[in-house]
C-alpha positions as CSV (number, residue, x, y, z in Angstrom):
1,M,64.3,126.3,17.1
2,S,64.9,129.9,18.1
3,T,67.2,130.8,21.0
4,A,65.3,132.6,23.8
5,T,67.1,135.1,26.0
6,T,67.1,134.4,29.7
7,T,64.9,136.7,31.6
8,D,65.0,137.5,35.3
9,N,61.6,136.5,36.7
10,R,62.5,137.2,40.3
11,R,59.9,139.3,42.1
12,K,61.0,142.6,43.4
13,A,60.8,142.8,47.2
14,P,58.1,145.1,48.7
15,A,59.2,148.5,49.8
16,G,58.9,147.7,53.5
17,E,61.0,144.6,53.2
18,R,63.7,146.6,51.4
19,V,63.7,149.2,54.1
20,A,64.0,146.5,56.8
21,D,66.9,144.9,54.9
22,W,68.6,148.3,54.5
23,A,68.3,149.0,58.3
24,D,69.4,145.5,59.3
25,G,72.5,145.8,57.2
26,R,73.5,148.9,59.0
27,L,72.1,148.5,62.5
28,G,71.9,144.7,63.0
29,I,68.2,145.0,64.0
30,Y,67.3,141.4,62.9
31,S,69.9,139.7,64.9
32,L,69.2,141.9,67.9
33,A,65.5,141.2,67.7
34,K,66.0,137.5,67.1
35,V,67.9,137.2,70.4
36,N,65.6,139.4,72.5
37,M,62.1,139.1,71.0
38,R,61.8,135.5,72.1
39,K,63.1,136.3,75.6
40,I,61.1,134.4,78.3
41,F,59.2,136.3,81.0
42,P,57.7,134.6,84.0
43,D,54.0,135.1,84.5
44,H,53.0,136.4,88.0
45,W,50.6,139.2,88.9
46,S,53.2,141.0,91.1
47,F,55.5,141.6,88.1
48,M,52.8,143.9,86.7
49,L,53.6,146.5,89.4
50,G,56.7,147.5,87.5
51,E,54.7,147.8,84.3
52,V,52.3,150.2,86.1
53,C,55.4,152.4,86.9
54,L,56.5,152.3,83.2
55,Y,53.0,153.0,81.8
56,S,52.2,155.8,84.2
57,F,55.6,157.4,83.4
58,I,54.7,157.3,79.6
59,I,51.4,158.9,80.4
60,I,53.1,161.6,82.4
61,I,55.4,162.4,79.4
62,L,52.6,162.5,76.9
63,T,50.3,164.7,79.0
64,G,53.3,166.8,80.1
65,V,54.2,167.6,76.5
66,Y,50.6,168.8,75.9
67,L,50.6,171.0,79.0
68,T,53.9,172.5,78.1
69,L,52.4,173.9,74.9
70,F,50.1,176.1,76.9
71,F,51.9,176.8,80.1
72,H,53.8,180.1,80.6
73,P,56.6,179.7,83.2
74,S,56.8,183.4,84.2
75,M,56.3,185.3,87.4
76,N,55.4,188.5,85.6
77,E,52.2,190.0,87.1
78,V,49.1,190.2,84.9
79,V,45.4,190.8,85.3
80,Y,43.1,187.9,84.8
81,H,40.2,188.3,82.3
82,G,39.5,184.6,81.6
83,S,36.4,182.4,81.8
84,Y,36.4,182.0,85.6
85,V,34.2,184.9,86.7
86,P,35.1,185.0,90.4
87,M,38.7,185.8,89.6
88,Q,38.2,188.3,86.8
89,G,40.2,191.5,87.4
90,M,42.5,189.8,90.0
91,R,46.3,190.3,89.8
92,M,48.3,187.1,89.4
93,S,51.4,185.7,87.8
94,E,51.5,184.5,84.2
95,A,52.1,181.0,85.5
96,F,48.9,181.0,87.5
97,K,46.9,182.6,84.7
98,S,48.1,180.1,82.1
99,T,47.1,177.3,84.4
100,M,43.7,178.8,84.8
101,D,43.5,179.1,81.0
102,I,44.5,175.5,80.6
103,S,41.7,174.5,83.1
104,F,38.9,176.6,81.6
105,D,39.7,177.7,78.1
106,V,41.9,175.0,76.5
107,R,39.8,172.2,75.0
108,G,40.4,169.1,77.2
109,G,42.9,171.1,79.3
110,L,41.5,170.4,82.7
111,L,41.2,166.6,82.0
112,I,44.9,166.5,80.7
113,R,46.0,168.4,83.9
114,Q,44.2,166.0,86.1
115,I,45.5,162.9,84.2
116,H,49.0,164.3,84.5
117,H,48.7,164.9,88.3
118,W,47.0,161.6,89.0
119,A,49.5,159.7,86.8
120,A,52.3,161.3,88.8
121,L,50.7,160.2,92.1
122,I,50.2,156.7,90.8
123,F,53.7,156.6,89.3
124,V,55.4,157.3,92.7
125,A,53.0,154.9,94.5
126,A,53.6,152.1,92.0
127,M,57.4,152.7,92.3
128,L,57.1,152.3,96.1
129,V,55.0,149.2,95.9
130,H,57.2,147.7,93.2
131,M,60.3,148.5,95.3
132,M,58.7,146.8,98.3
133,R,57.9,143.7,96.1
134,V,61.5,143.5,95.1
135,F,62.6,144.0,98.7
136,F,60.3,141.4,100.4
137,T,61.1,138.7,97.8
138,G,64.8,139.3,97.8
139,A,65.0,140.2,94.1
140,F,67.7,142.8,95.0
141,R,70.4,140.2,95.6
142,K,73.4,139.6,93.4
143,P,73.6,140.4,90.5
144,R,70.8,143.0,90.8
145,E,72.2,145.4,93.5
146,V,73.0,148.1,91.0
147,N,69.5,147.8,89.5
148,W,68.1,148.2,93.0
149,L,70.0,151.5,93.4
150,F,68.7,152.6,90.0
151,G,65.1,151.9,91.2
152,F,65.7,153.7,94.4
153,L,67.1,156.8,92.6
154,L,64.0,156.7,90.3
155,L,61.8,156.8,93.4
156,V,63.7,159.8,94.9
157,L,63.8,161.7,91.7
158,G,60.1,161.0,91.1
159,M,59.4,162.5,94.5
160,F,61.3,165.7,93.7
161,T,59.9,165.9,90.1
162,G,56.4,165.7,91.6
163,F,57.3,168.5,94.1
164,T,58.6,170.8,91.4
165,G,55.6,170.0,89.2
166,Y,52.9,170.9,91.7
167,S,54.8,174.1,92.5
168,L,54.6,175.5,89.0
169,P,51.0,176.8,89.0
170,D,52.0,179.4,91.7
171,D,48.8,178.9,93.6
172,L,48.4,179.4,97.3
173,L,48.8,175.7,98.2
174,S,51.9,175.1,96.1
175,G,53.4,178.4,97.2
176,T,52.9,177.4,100.8
177,G,54.9,174.2,100.1
178,V,57.7,176.1,98.4
179,R,57.8,178.5,101.4
180,F,58.1,175.4,103.6
181,M,61.0,174.1,101.5
182,E,62.7,177.5,101.6
183,G,62.6,177.6,105.4
184,A,64.2,174.1,105.5
185,I,66.9,175.2,103.1
186,L,67.7,178.3,105.2
187,S,68.2,176.2,108.3
188,I,71.4,174.7,106.7
189,P,74.4,176.3,108.4
190,I,76.8,178.4,106.2
191,V,75.4,177.4,102.8
192,G,71.7,177.6,103.4
193,T,71.3,181.3,102.3
194,Y,73.4,180.6,99.2
195,V,71.3,177.7,98.1
196,S,68.2,179.7,98.6
197,M,69.5,182.6,96.6
198,F,70.5,180.2,93.8
199,L,67.0,178.6,93.7
200,F,64.9,181.8,94.0
201,G,67.2,184.4,92.5
202,G,66.9,186.6,95.5
203,E,64.6,187.0,98.5
204,F,61.7,184.6,98.6
205,P,59.5,184.4,96.5
206,G,61.5,186.4,94.0
207,S,60.7,186.3,90.3
208,D,62.7,183.4,89.0
209,F,61.7,180.3,90.9
210,V,58.9,179.2,88.5
211,P,61.1,179.4,85.4
212,R,63.8,177.5,87.3
213,F,61.5,174.9,88.6
214,F,60.0,174.6,85.1
215,S,63.4,173.8,83.6
216,I,64.1,171.3,86.4
217,H,60.7,169.7,86.1
218,V,60.5,169.3,82.3
219,L,64.1,168.9,81.3
220,L,66.7,168.0,84.1
221,L,64.9,165.5,86.3
222,P,62.9,163.7,83.5
223,G,66.1,163.4,81.5
224,I,67.9,161.8,84.3
225,M,64.9,159.6,85.1
226,L,64.6,158.5,81.5
227,G,68.3,157.5,81.4
228,L,67.9,155.6,84.7
229,L,64.7,153.9,83.4
230,V,66.5,152.7,80.2
231,A,69.4,151.5,82.2
232,H,67.0,149.7,84.6
233,L,65.2,147.9,81.7
234,I,68.5,147.0,80.0
235,L,69.7,145.4,83.3
236,V,66.4,143.5,83.6
237,F,67.0,142.1,80.1
238,Y,70.7,141.3,80.8
239,H,70.2,139.6,84.1
240,K,67.0,137.9,83.0
241,H,63.8,138.1,85.1
242,T,63.5,136.7,88.6
243,Q,60.8,134.1,89.2
244,F,59.2,132.4,92.2
245,P,60.3,128.9,93.0
246,G,58.3,126.0,91.6
247,P,58.7,122.7,89.8
248,G,61.2,123.0,87.0
249,R,62.4,126.5,88.0
250,T,66.0,126.9,88.9
251,N,68.7,129.6,89.0
252,N,69.7,128.6,85.5
253,N,66.4,128.9,83.6
254,V,63.2,131.0,83.3
255,V,59.8,129.5,82.9
256,G,57.2,131.6,81.3
257,M,56.0,133.2,78.0
258,P,58.1,134.7,75.2
259,L,58.3,138.5,74.9
260,L,56.8,138.3,71.3
261,P,54.0,137.8,70.7
262,V,52.5,136.7,74.0
263,Y,54.0,139.1,76.5
264,M,53.9,142.1,74.1
265,A,50.2,141.5,73.5
266,K,49.4,141.3,77.2
267,A,51.6,144.4,77.9
268,G,49.9,146.4,75.2
269,G,46.5,145.6,76.6
270,F,47.6,146.4,80.1
271,F,49.0,149.8,79.1
272,F,45.5,150.8,77.8
273,L,43.9,149.4,80.9
274,V,46.2,151.6,83.1
275,F,45.6,154.6,80.9
276,G,41.9,154.1,81.0
277,V,41.8,153.7,84.8
278,I,43.9,156.9,85.3
279,A,41.7,158.8,82.8
280,A,38.6,157.6,84.7
281,I,40.0,158.7,88.0
282,A,41.0,162.1,86.5
283,G,37.5,162.5,85.1
284,L,35.7,161.7,88.3
285,A,38.0,163.0,91.1
286,S,39.1,166.6,91.2
287,I,42.7,167.2,92.2
288,N,44.5,170.5,92.9
289,P,41.6,172.9,92.0
290,I,43.8,176.0,92.0
291,W,40.8,178.3,91.4
292,A,39.5,177.4,94.9
293,M,42.7,178.6,96.5
294,G,43.8,181.5,94.4
295,P,47.2,182.8,93.4
296,Y,50.1,182.7,95.9
297,R,50.6,185.6,98.2
298,P,53.5,185.6,100.8
299,D,51.3,187.1,103.5
300,Q,48.8,184.2,103.3
301,V,48.9,180.5,104.2
302,S,46.5,178.0,102.8
303,T,44.5,176.4,105.7
304,G,44.9,172.7,105.8
305,A,47.8,172.8,103.4
306,Q,49.1,169.3,102.8
307,P,51.8,168.1,100.3
308,D,51.3,165.1,98.1
309,W,51.5,161.9,100.1
310,Y,55.0,161.0,99.1
311,M,56.4,164.2,100.6
312,G,54.2,164.1,103.7
313,F,56.7,162.3,105.9
314,S,59.3,165.2,105.4
315,E,56.7,167.6,106.7
316,G,55.9,165.3,109.6
317,L,59.5,165.3,110.6
318,I,59.5,169.1,111.0
319,R,56.1,169.4,112.5
320,V,56.8,167.0,115.4
321,M,60.4,168.2,116.1
322,P,60.7,170.5,119.1
323,G,61.6,174.0,118.3
324,W,65.2,173.9,119.4
325,E,67.6,176.7,118.7
326,I,71.2,177.4,119.6
327,N,73.2,180.6,119.2
328,L,76.9,180.2,118.1
329,W,79.2,183.2,117.5
330,G,76.2,185.5,116.8
331,H,74.4,183.1,114.5
332,T,71.2,181.2,115.2
333,L,71.2,177.5,114.3
334,V,67.5,176.3,114.0
335,L,67.8,172.7,115.1
336,G,64.0,172.3,115.0
337,V,64.3,172.4,111.2
338,F,67.9,171.4,110.5
339,I,67.8,168.0,112.4
340,P,64.6,166.8,110.5
341,L,66.3,168.0,107.3
342,M,69.2,165.7,108.0
343,I,67.0,162.8,109.1
344,F,64.9,163.1,105.8
345,P,67.6,161.4,103.6
346,L,68.4,158.9,106.3
347,V,64.8,157.6,106.3
348,L,65.2,157.0,102.6
349,A,68.7,155.7,102.7
350,A,67.8,153.1,105.4
351,I,66.0,151.0,102.8
352,A,68.5,151.8,100.0
353,V,71.5,150.3,101.7
354,Y,69.8,147.2,103.2
355,P,70.8,144.9,100.3
356,F,74.4,145.6,100.9
357,I,74.1,145.1,104.6
358,E,72.3,141.7,104.1
359,S,75.0,140.6,101.6
360,W,77.8,141.6,104.1
361,V,76.1,139.9,107.1
362,T,75.3,136.6,105.3
363,G,78.6,136.5,103.3
364,D,76.5,135.2,100.4
365,K,78.2,136.0,97.1
366,R,76.1,133.6,94.9
367,E,73.8,134.8,92.1
368,H,70.1,134.5,93.0
369,H,67.4,134.3,90.3
370,L,64.8,132.6,92.4
371,L,62.7,134.7,94.7
372,D,61.9,134.2,98.4
373,R,58.5,134.0,99.9
374,P,58.5,136.9,102.5
375,R,57.6,134.5,105.3
376,N,60.8,132.5,104.6
377,A,63.0,135.6,105.3
378,P,61.5,136.8,108.6
379,T,64.2,139.3,109.5
380,R,64.2,141.0,106.1
381,T,60.4,141.1,106.0
382,A,60.4,142.6,109.5
383,F,62.9,145.3,108.5
384,G,60.7,146.2,105.5
385,V,57.5,146.5,107.6
386,A,59.4,148.5,110.2
387,W,60.5,150.9,107.5
388,L,57.0,151.3,106.2
389,T,55.7,151.8,109.7
390,W,58.3,154.5,110.2
391,Y,57.1,156.2,107.1
392,L,53.4,156.0,108.0
393,V,54.0,157.4,111.5
394,L,55.7,160.4,110.0
395,L,52.9,160.8,107.5
396,V,50.5,161.1,110.4
397,G,52.7,163.8,111.8
398,G,52.6,165.6,108.5
399,G,48.9,165.9,108.7
400,N,48.5,166.3,112.5
401,D,46.2,169.3,112.0
402,L,43.8,167.4,109.8
403,W,43.8,164.4,112.1
404,A,43.0,166.7,115.0
405,T,40.1,168.5,113.2
406,H,38.5,165.5,111.5
407,F,38.7,163.2,114.5
408,H,38.3,165.8,117.3
409,L,41.6,165.0,118.9
410,S,44.2,167.1,120.6
411,I,46.9,168.2,118.2
412,N,49.4,168.1,121.1
413,A,48.4,164.5,121.8
414,I,48.9,163.6,118.1
415,T,52.3,165.3,118.0
416,W,53.5,163.4,121.1
417,F,52.1,160.2,119.7
418,V,54.3,160.7,116.5
419,R,57.3,161.6,118.6
420,I,57.1,158.5,120.7
421,G,56.0,156.3,117.7
422,F,59.0,157.5,115.7
423,F,61.2,155.4,118.0
424,V,58.8,152.7,119.3
425,A,56.5,151.8,116.4
426,P,59.2,150.4,114.0
427,V,60.5,148.2,116.9
428,V,57.0,146.9,117.6
429,A,56.4,146.3,113.9
430,F,59.7,144.5,113.5
431,I,59.0,142.1,116.4
432,A,55.4,141.5,115.5
433,T,56.2,140.9,111.8
434,R,59.0,138.4,112.5
435,R,56.7,136.4,114.8
436,I,54.0,136.4,112.2
437,C,56.4,135.1,109.6
438,M,57.5,132.3,112.0
439,G,53.9,131.4,112.6
440,L,53.3,131.1,108.9
441,Q,56.5,129.0,108.6
442,R,55.2,126.7,111.3
443,R,51.8,126.4,109.5
444,D,53.7,125.5,106.2
445,K,55.6,122.8,108.1
446,E,52.4,121.3,109.5
447,K,50.9,121.3,106.0
448,V,53.9,119.4,104.6
449,L,53.9,116.8,107.3
450,H,50.2,116.3,107.9
451,G,48.5,117.6,104.7
452,R,45.8,120.1,104.1
453,E,42.8,120.4,106.3
454,S,39.8,118.9,104.4
455,G,37.0,119.9,106.7
456,I,35.8,116.3,106.9
457,I,35.4,114.9,110.4
458,K,35.8,111.1,110.8
459,R,34.8,109.1,113.9
460,L,37.1,106.2,114.7
461,P,35.9,102.8,116.0
462,H,36.8,103.7,119.6
463,G,34.7,106.9,119.4
464,E,37.4,109.5,118.8
465,F,36.6,112.2,116.3
466,V,39.5,113.3,114.0
467,E,39.8,115.5,111.0
468,V,40.8,113.9,107.7
469,H,43.8,115.6,106.1
470,E,44.4,115.5,102.4
471,P,48.1,115.1,101.3
472,L,49.6,118.0,99.3
473,S,50.5,117.7,95.7
474,Q,54.1,117.4,94.7
475,E,54.0,121.0,93.3
476,Q,52.6,122.4,96.6
477,M,55.2,120.5,98.6
478,H,58.0,121.8,96.4
479,T,56.8,125.4,96.9
480,L,56.7,125.0,100.7
481,T,60.1,123.3,101.0
482,A,62.2,124.7,98.2
483,H,63.6,127.7,100.2
484,E,67.1,127.8,101.7
485,Q,67.7,128.5,105.4
486,P,70.9,130.4,105.9
487,V,73.2,129.4,108.7
488,P,74.6,132.2,110.9
489,L,78.3,132.9,110.7
490,E,80.7,131.7,113.5
491,L,83.8,133.4,114.8
492,E,87.0,131.8,113.7
493,P,89.0,129.9,116.4
494,E,91.1,132.1,118.6
495,V,94.2,130.3,117.4
496,D,95.0,128.9,113.9
497,E,96.2,125.4,113.1
498,N,99.8,126.4,114.0
499,G,98.8,127.6,117.5
500,V,99.2,131.2,116.6
501,A,96.7,133.6,118.1
502,R,94.3,135.2,115.5
503,K,93.5,138.9,115.6
504,L,89.7,139.2,115.4
505,G,88.7,142.7,114.4
506,A,85.7,144.6,115.7
507,G,84.1,144.5,112.3
508,Q,84.3,140.7,112.2
509,K,82.8,140.4,115.6
510,L,79.9,142.8,114.7
511,R,79.3,140.8,111.5
512,V,78.9,137.5,113.5
513,K,76.6,139.1,116.0
514,L,74.4,140.5,113.3
515,S,74.4,137.2,111.5
516,K,73.2,135.4,114.6
517,G,70.5,138.1,115.0
518,F,69.4,137.6,111.4
519,Y,69.6,133.8,111.2
520,G,70.3,132.4,114.6
521,E,68.1,130.4,117.0
522,G,64.6,131.8,117.3
523,T,64.6,133.6,114.0
524,H,63.1,130.9,111.9
525,I,61.3,127.5,112.0
526,P,63.3,124.6,110.5
527,K,61.5,123.3,107.5
528,A,60.2,119.8,107.2
529,T,62.8,117.2,106.2
530,A,62.3,114.1,104.1
531,D,62.9,111.9,107.1
532,E,60.2,113.6,109.1
533,Y,57.8,113.3,106.3
534,R,58.5,109.5,105.9
535,E,58.1,108.9,109.6
536,I,54.8,110.8,109.7
537,T,53.3,109.2,106.6
538,S,54.4,105.7,107.5
539,G,51.6,105.6,110.1
540,H,53.5,106.2,113.3
541,G,51.2,108.3,115.4
542,H,49.4,109.7,112.3
543,H,45.6,109.5,111.8
């Protein structure tokens, strides 16, 4: 019997597997993916709003890279000899000419331009709606306050990125907007002229603002936004996703689908759906047709010039402000522009600081992973609606000329309406919203105690007609009764247990007053209790 040598019959691993093993040994990809790819995400339609933000941002980056290949950020004057016949022989900047070439001579250029612009509008709109969803449901509470600020900064940076973007073509509309901004900057005492010189490289319009705006638009602001976006998503993973209350859902778990493969498959399909909708809008609805307005000239103003919607409230502030001026030590201070310029960040900051105000007023330091139904937080919901009303009133002021011409109204009447509405409309919206929320709470309580209206009318033996109510399911009852009802803070006794007088500071007194305003009597409807339900359902006075 001959001796056979032992042979290694083990199969050699495929190249892809060997590369994966090599990367895992150095980067720990497998262990990282094992922990995070099975992460659970709750399933609710409102969570897709954040995905719309993310996908539109990706679309902006992709189309922006394409446009950058053909755009020339230069203010050098050239003569146009392109495909658009009405402008042939006209003098214009290289920025405007290259934008015209992208629109008429680059294959697919106009479509990409419009996708880029529409995606930018939808990006900011989706961020605002997503932010309001977070606000109204209380998703900003501990431990997500920092992530709320990240989202707020993304919204603000998105607004200014959009502004620098639509200023790049150097057309008459965008030039009018830049001129508007330059006037606002010059109204700043002492440093206004220096800031203007820094931006424009000299007297407006100068020859440097398009290259500088280009660097800000394609490098500085997107870089900061990308960093904030990554940090935002990391914190979403770290803190785990919030979820609406329901059976089996607590602050210590998440009920939903795993990231891989279910959520990733749905997210991938949703990305192409968002991309398709934006492309369809861009192909059907024209936006920013620069050839209809022509290149910018300082001696002309575009009639009916309006900024994109997200900057309209800033223009509304200035349009409705009285033209006040004061002279100090030989210098004119233009209050009609400077005051709105100072109010502009305050309008935005009012919503940014609210989570910290609510945390201070309630004294609630617990972690919250379950969301609130907006009706169950009437004061918070009322504040959010008041802020949106404030914004919309100012947006009307930013387009007062178009409101006047399209609806045959007096522009002075519209201006005064906005001036009065700036102070009155948010208060009215606050009061009305809180009462609506309390009405919805009262209806929920009736549903829990008496059941759902079935629409069936029954006649009793003594002739009375009553409607038959169907009892709610346990899941429905849990949804309507799972929320907490904060108790307002109370002032500490004037003397301690040793009879020594306490010193109550003004801050503590203010905190207690605000707490009673938020959660005191008349700010909510007490939810149904188990005792009330048992009494009703036992037949005492119930049909």
